[in-house]
C-alpha positions in Angstrom: -19.6 0.3 20.7 -20.9 -1.8 17.8 -18.8 -2.7 14.8 -20.8 -0.4 12.6 -20.5 2.5 15.1 -16.7 1.9 15.2 -16.5 2.0 11.4 -18.7 5.1 11.3 -16.5 6.9 13.8 -13.2 6.0 12.2 -14.4 6.9 8.7 -15.8 10.2 9.8 -12.6 11.1 11.7 -10.4 10.3 8.7 -12.7 12.2 6.3 -12.3 15.3 8.5 -8.7 15.0 9.4 -7.1 13.3 6.4 -9.3 14.3 3.5 -6.6 14.3 0.9 -4.7 11.1 1.8 -2.7 9.6 -1.1 0.3 7.5 -1.8 3.7 8.9 -0.7 5.4 7.2 -3.7 6.5 9.6 -6.4 5.1 8.9 -9.9 3.8 10.6 -13.0 1.9 7.8 -14.8 0.7 4.3 -14.2 4.0 2.7 -15.4 6.0 4.8 -12.9 3.7 3.9 -10.1 3.9 0.2 -11.0 7.7 0.4 -10.9 7.6 2.2 -7.5 5.2 -0.2 -5.9 7.2 -3.3 -7.1 10.3 -1.7 -5.6 8.4 -0.8 -2.3 7.9 -4.5 -1.3 9.7 -4.8 2.1 11.2 -1.4 1.6 10.3 2.1 2.7 8.6 4.6 0.4 11.4 7.1 1.4 14.1 4.8 0.1 12.1 4.0 -3.1 11.6 7.7 -3.8 15.4 8.2 -3.6 15.9 5.6 -6.3 13.1 6.1 -8.8 14.2 9.4 -10.3 17.3 7.9 -11.8 15.3 4.9 -13.0 12.6 7.1 -14.7 15.3 9.2 -16.3 17.0 6.2 -17.9 13.9 4.1 -18.5 11.0 6.6 -18.8 8.5 4.0 -20.1 8.1 0.2 -20.5 9.5 0.4 -24.0 13.0 1.2 -22.7 12.8 -1.0 -19.7 11.8 -3.9 -21.8 15.0 -3.6 -23.8 17.2 -3.2 -20.7 19.7 -5.8 -19.5 20.1 -6.8 -15.9 23.4 -4.9 -15.7 21.6 -1.7 -16.8 19.0 -1.8 -14.0 20.5 -3.5 -11.0 23.1 -0.7 -10.2 20.3 1.8 -10.0 18.3 -0.1 -7.4 21.2 -1.7 -5.5 20.2 0.1 -2.3 16.7 -1.4 -2.5 15.9 -4.7 -0.7 16.1 -7.8 -2.9 17.6 -5.8 -5.7 18.4 -8.8 -7.9 14.9 -10.2 -7.9 13.3 -6.8 -8.3 15.6 -6.1 -11.3 14.4 -9.2 -13.0 10.8 -8.3 -12.1 11.0 -4.8 -13.6 12.4 -6.0 -16.9 10.0 -8.9 -17.1 7.1 -6.7 -16.2 8.0 -4.2 -18.9 8.4 -7.0 -21.5 5.0 -8.4 -20.7 3.4 -4.9 -20.9 4.9 -4.4 -24.4 4.1 -7.9 -25.6 0.6 -8.4 -24.1 -0.8 -4.9 -23.3 0.8 -2.6 -26.0 2.8 -0.9 -23.3 -0.3 0.1 -21.2 -0.7 -0.9 -17.6 -3.8 -3.1 -17.4 -6.8 -2.0 -15.2 -7.8 -5.2 -13.5 -6.3 -7.1 -10.6 -6.6 -10.4 -12.6 -4.4 -9.0 -15.4 -2.0 -7.2 -13.1 -1.1 -10.3 -11.0 0.1 -12.0 -14.2 3.0 -9.5 -14.4 6.3 -10.4 -12.9 6.8 -9.0 -9.4 3.1 -8.1 -9.0 1.1 -9.8 -6.3 -2.4 -9.1 -5.1 -1.3 -6.2 -2.8 0.5 -4.4 -5.6 -2.4 -5.0 -8.0 -4.8 -3.6 -5.5 -2.6 -0.5 -5.1 -2.5 0.1 -8.8 -6.2 -0.4 -9.4 -7.2 1.8 -6.5 -4.7 4.6 -7.0 -4.8 4.9 -10.8 -8.3 3.7 -11.5 -10.1 4.5 -8.3 -11.4 1.0 -8.0 -12.8 -0.2 -4.6 -9.8 -2.5 -3.9 -8.1 -2.6 -0.6 -4.3 -3.2 -0.5 -3.5 -4.7 2.9 0.2 -4.3 3.9 1.7 -4.7 7.3 0.4 -1.2 8.4 -3.2 -1.8 7.3 -3.2 -5.3 8.8 -1.9 -4.0 12.1 -4.0 -0.8 12.4 -7.3 -2.4 11.4 -6.8 -5.2 13.9 -5.8 -2.8 16.7 -8.7 -0.5 16.2 -11.1 -3.4 15.8 -12.1 -2.9 12.2 -11.0 -6.5 11.6 -11.7 -9.3 13.9 -9.6 -12.5 14.1 -8.3 -12.0 10.6 -5.5 -14.6 10.1 -4.1 -13.2 6.9 -4.2 -10.2 4.6 -6.9 -11.7 2.4 -9.3 -12.1 5.4 -8.5 -8.6 6.5 -9.2 -7.3 3.0 -12.5 -9.0 2.9 -13.7 -7.6 6.2 -12.6 -4.0 5.4 -14.2 -4.2 1.9 -17.5 -5.4 3.5 -17.8 -2.5 6.0 -16.2 0.5 4.2 -18.5 2.3 1.7 -17.5 1.4 -1.8 -16.7 4.9 -2.9 -14.2 5.3 0.0 -12.3 2.1 -0.2 -9.6 3.5 -2.5 -9.0 6.3 0.0 -9.3 4.2 3.1 -6.3 2.3 2.0 -4.2 5.4 2.4 -5.8 6.4 5.6 -4.8 3.2 7.3 -1.3 3.1 5.9 -0.5 6.7 6.9 -2.0 6.2 10.3 0.1 3.1 10.8 3.2 4.8 9.5 3.1 7.9 11.7 0.7 7.3 14.6 -0.3 3.7 15.2 3.3 2.6 14.9 4.3 -1.0 15.5 6.3 -1.0 18.8 4.4 1.6 20.8 1.5 3.4 19.2 1.2 7.1 19.9 -2.2 6.9 21.5 -1.7 10.2 23.3 -2.0 12.1 20.0 -4.5 9.8 18.3 -8.0 11.0 17.5 -9.3 7.5 17.1 -9.0 6.7 20.8 -12.8 6.8 21.5 -13.3 4.0 19.0 -10.1 2.0 19.4 -10.3 -1.4 21.0 -6.5 -1.5 21.6 -6.5 1.8 23.5 -9.3 0.6 25.8 -7.7 -2.8 26.5 -4.1 -3.4 25.7 -2.7 0.1 25.8 -4.5 0.8 29.1 -2.7 -2.2 30.5 0.6 -1.2 29.1 0.3 2.3 30.6 -0.6 0.9 34.0 2.4 -1.5 34.0 4.9 1.1 32.8 
């Protein structure tokens, strides 16, 4: 199977079987999604969704968050990983939104990465989810799944993986493909032992036809 054939198969399968893929983070507006994505770094979406309702109730917009003190925010996110740093990031992010962007979440990766707590992955999530821009956020799930299937080849870091995925996925599908790969990695192509027996991507998956076959034979 050529690389193009592999991409065609995978994209076609996801279009048929996961047509409405979207983020599992709860949010109602760009500010809320930005808060949730900042909190989700090295933390599960499930845990973030347990915490954000109380945050959004007390700090419904960047105006109120920008006026908050550390002691106002940290207790609300104490169960989140790296709560101290993320508290400072949320307050700093909100202050910059108010001071530089009139309280609006900017629409470009270049502007977003200037915000405290916002790296390239977070910026790609915001621009793809909110603005439907063809940006690919590569997290651990996307990095693992794309390499296993064979969508990326010898990508040494997330930037290289992002570049390869962007190159071969049709522009109009990039913002959705991010969710396809994340959800597939979260529920099917899991880290320790992928659930190949229930995976519809087996015909196109390099891992299944090489490593997984070896694992099954040795088990």
